C-alpha positions in Angstrom: 71.6 -21.8 37.0 69.9 -24.2 38.4 67.0 -24.8 36.2 63.6 -25.3 37.8 62.0 -28.3 39.4 58.7 -29.1 37.3 55.2 -28.2 38.3 54.3 -32.0 39.7 58.0 -32.2 42.0 57.2 -28.8 43.2 53.6 -29.9 44.2 54.3 -32.9 45.8 57.5 -31.1 47.9 54.8 -28.9 49.2 52.7 -31.4 49.8 55.2 -33.2 52.3 56.3 -29.8 53.8 52.1 -29.2 54.8 52.7 -33.5 56.4 49.5 -34.2 53.8 49.5 -37.4 52.2 48.1 -37.9 48.3 44.4 -38.8 49.8 44.4 -35.8 51.8 45.2 -33.6 49.5 42.7 -35.0 46.9 39.8 -34.7 49.1 40.6 -31.1 50.0 41.2 -29.9 46.9 38.1 -32.2 45.0 40.2 -34.0 43.4 40.8 -38.1 42.3 44.0 -39.3 44.2 44.9 -40.9 40.9 44.7 -37.2 38.9 46.9 -36.1 41.3 49.5 -38.8 41.6 49.6 -38.2 37.8 50.1 -34.6 38.0 52.8 -35.4 40.7 54.9 -37.5 38.7 54.4 -35.5 35.0 51.7 -37.9 33.5 49.9 -35.3 33.8 49.9 -31.1 33.3 47.5 -29.5 35.8 45.5 -26.7 34.2 45.7 -23.0 35.5 42.5 -23.7 37.6 44.3 -26.5 39.2 47.5 -25.3 40.2 46.0 -22.6 41.8 43.4 -24.7 43.8 46.0 -26.9 44.8 48.5 -24.0 45.9 45.4 -22.5 48.2 45.1 -25.6 49.6 48.3 -26.0 50.4 48.6 -22.4 51.8 51.5 -22.1 49.3 53.0 -18.1 49.3 52.2 -15.6 46.3 55.8 -16.1 45.1 56.0 -19.6 44.9 52.7 -20.0 43.4 54.0 -17.9 40.9 56.6 -20.6 40.6 54.4 -23.2 40.3 52.1 -21.1 37.2 55.5 -20.9 35.5 56.4 -24.1 36.0 53.3 -25.3 34.1 53.3 -23.2 31.6 51.1 -20.1 32.5 51.6 -16.2 32.8 52.7 -15.8 36.7 49.7 -13.9 38.8 51.0 -12.3 41.3 52.9 -9.0 41.0 55.5 -8.1 42.7 56.1 -4.0 43.4 58.5 -2.0 45.8 56.6 0.0 48.9 57.4 3.2 46.8 55.7 2.5 43.7 52.7 4.2 43.1 50.3 1.1 43.2 51.3 0.7 47.0 51.0 4.5 47.8 47.7 3.2 49.8 49.5 0.2 51.5 52.6 2.3 52.3 50.5 5.3 53.9 48.3 2.8 56.0 51.9 0.9 57.3 53.6 4.7 58.2 50.1 5.5 59.8 50.4 2.2 61.7 53.5 2.9 63.3 53.4 6.8 63.6 50.5 6.3 65.8 51.9 3.3 67.8 54.1 5.9 69.3 55.9 6.6 72.4 56.1 2.9 72.1 58.7 1.1 68.8 57.4 -0.5 66.1 58.6 -1.6 62.9 58.0 -3.6 59.6 60.4 -6.4 57.7 60.3 -7.9 54.6 60.1 -11.6 54.1 64.1 -11.8 55.1 63.5 -9.6 58.5 65.0 -6.7 57.0 63.5 -3.8 58.3 61.4 -2.1 55.4 60.5 1.2 57.9 60.3 2.3 62.0 58.5 4.4 63.9 60.8 6.9 65.6 61.5 5.2 69.0 63.0 2.5 67.4 66.4 4.6 66.4 66.6 5.3 69.9 66.6 2.0 71.6 69.2 1.0 68.5 71.8 3.2 69.6 75.0 2.4 70.0 75.0 -0.1 67.7 77.9 -0.3 65.4 77.4 0.7 61.4 77.8 -3.2 59.9 74.3 -4.5 61.8 72.6 -1.3 61.2 72.8 -1.7 57.9 71.1 -0.7 55.4 69.9 -3.7 55.0 69.1 -3.8 59.1 68.1 -7.6 59.3 65.9 -7.4 62.7 67.1 -10.9 63.8 71.2 -10.4 63.1 70.5 -7.1 65.3 68.8 -8.2 68.2 70.9 -11.5 68.2 74.0 -10.7 67.3 77.0 -10.2 69.9 77.7 -6.8 69.1 74.0 -6.1 68.8 71.2 -5.9 71.1 71.9 -9.3 72.5 74.1 -8.1 76.0 71.6 -5.4 76.6 68.5 -8.4 76.7 68.4 -9.3 80.1 66.5 -12.8 79.0 68.6 -13.5 76.0 68.4 -17.6 76.4 63.7 -17.3 76.6 64.0 -14.4 73.7 66.5 -15.8 71.2 64.9 -19.7 71.4 61.6 -17.6 71.1 62.9 -16.1 67.8 64.8 -19.2 66.2 61.7 -21.0 66.9 59.3 -18.7 64.7 62.0 -18.4 62.0 62.1 -22.3 61.6 58.2 -21.4 61.7 58.8 -19.4 58.7 61.3 -21.8 57.0 59.1 -24.8 57.2 56.3 -22.4 55.7 57.9 -20.5 52.7 60.9 -22.9 51.6 62.7 -20.2 51.7 67.1 -20.6 51.5 67.8 -17.0 52.6 65.6 -18.0 55.5 66.6 -20.9 56.2 70.7 -19.3 55.7 69.8 -17.2 58.2 68.6 -19.4 60.8 71.7 -21.4 60.0 73.8 -17.9 60.5 71.6 -17.3 63.8 72.1 -20.4 65.5 76.0 -20.5 65.1 75.9 -17.7 67.4 77.4 -18.0 70.5 74.3 -19.3 73.1 74.2 -17.0 76.6 74.6 -19.4 79.1 71.0 -20.6 80.8 69.4 -22.0 77.7 65.5 -22.9 78.1 64.5 -26.7 77.4 61.1 -25.5 75.9 61.5 -22.6 73.6 58.6 -21.1 74.0 58.7 -20.9 77.8 59.1 -17.5 79.2 60.4 -18.5 82.7 56.7 -18.4 84.3 55.1 -15.5 81.5 52.2 -16.6 79.8 54.0 -14.9 76.8 58.0 -14.5 75.6 58.6 -11.4 77.3 61.5 -9.0 75.3 63.2 -7.6 78.8 65.8 -4.8 77.2 67.9 -3.0 79.5 68.3 0.6 78.8 69.5 3.8 80.5 70.1 1.1 84.0 67.0 0.3 84.2 64.9 -3.2 82.1 62.5 -2.1 79.6 59.8 -4.9 79.4 57.6 -5.4 76.2 54.9 -7.7 74.7 55.4 -8.0 70.8 52.6 -8.5 68.1 52.3 -8.8 64.8 50.4 -7.6 61.9 50.2 -8.5 58.4 47.8 -7.4 55.5 44.5 -9.9 55.8 43.7 -10.1 51.7 47.3 -9.0 49.6 47.3 -9.9 45.7 50.8 -8.1 45.7 53.6 -10.2 47.2 55.9 -7.2 48.5 52.5 -6.8 50.7 51.7 -10.7 51.5 55.2 -10.6 52.8 55.7 -7.5 54.9 55.0 -8.0 58.9 54.4 -5.1 61.6 55.5 -5.7 64.8 54.4 -3.5 67.4 55.8 -3.3 71.2 54.1 -3.3 74.1 54.6 -1.8 77.6 54.3 -5.1 79.7 54.1 -2.8 82.8 53.6 0.6 84.3 57.2 1.1 84.6 58.1 0.7 81.0 55.5 2.7 79.8 56.6 5.6 81.8 59.9 5.4 80.7 58.9 5.0 77.2 56.6 8.4 77.2 60.1 9.9 78.5 61.8 8.7 76.1 59.4 9.8 73.7 59.7 13.4 74.7 63.2 13.5 73.8 62.0 13.4 70.2 59.6 16.5 70.5 
């Protein structure tokens, strides 16, 4: 089993990941550069309050803040509950309300590794026909989207959508240093790319956003996607939960989704 890094080495790695100099971080955290240097090299042990202050300035995820605290010899601060736990009843109900209220348009909730933890009734209709290994559980949304046996053949603008998803994933890997996300990014990059690959990963074929254009029933559904996160989480699971909601980008898509939803009545 790999031994955890000392707290100083972890702090230095997070500072470098955020592209901050010691002078920059010391100024943000209102500590001397000398003291910060001593903490990073292990010559000084940060107090619990200092660990939390530096973690806040470095925007360290809650899961990793616990690791910093543990490495410094302090008890973890942030708890982690499953969505089914009694303590999570209120946020779990809020998630279900958002997903339900978004019908007749698709919406889903994913964890930190893009595994789907909840969805509304429209999502399974759009996933019909996918092979069981891709449907999980757990159903990994990115894998199901970009795999050649998944949604990829149905995505009309696959090159732009693939580049958009990989760009988002790269940003998450950079922000969280999560090794599972890094492995997922490597796997997805290994999938055979479509013929036309955009030079700019944020380019959307002339759109002001990158749409999802999904072939369905002989037509193409055009979506705008938005992501919602909890604003003040103190639980690790809640801090890592994201709700992705898809809105129709044109009247034809709105009409098709309303018609599709009527099959659920």
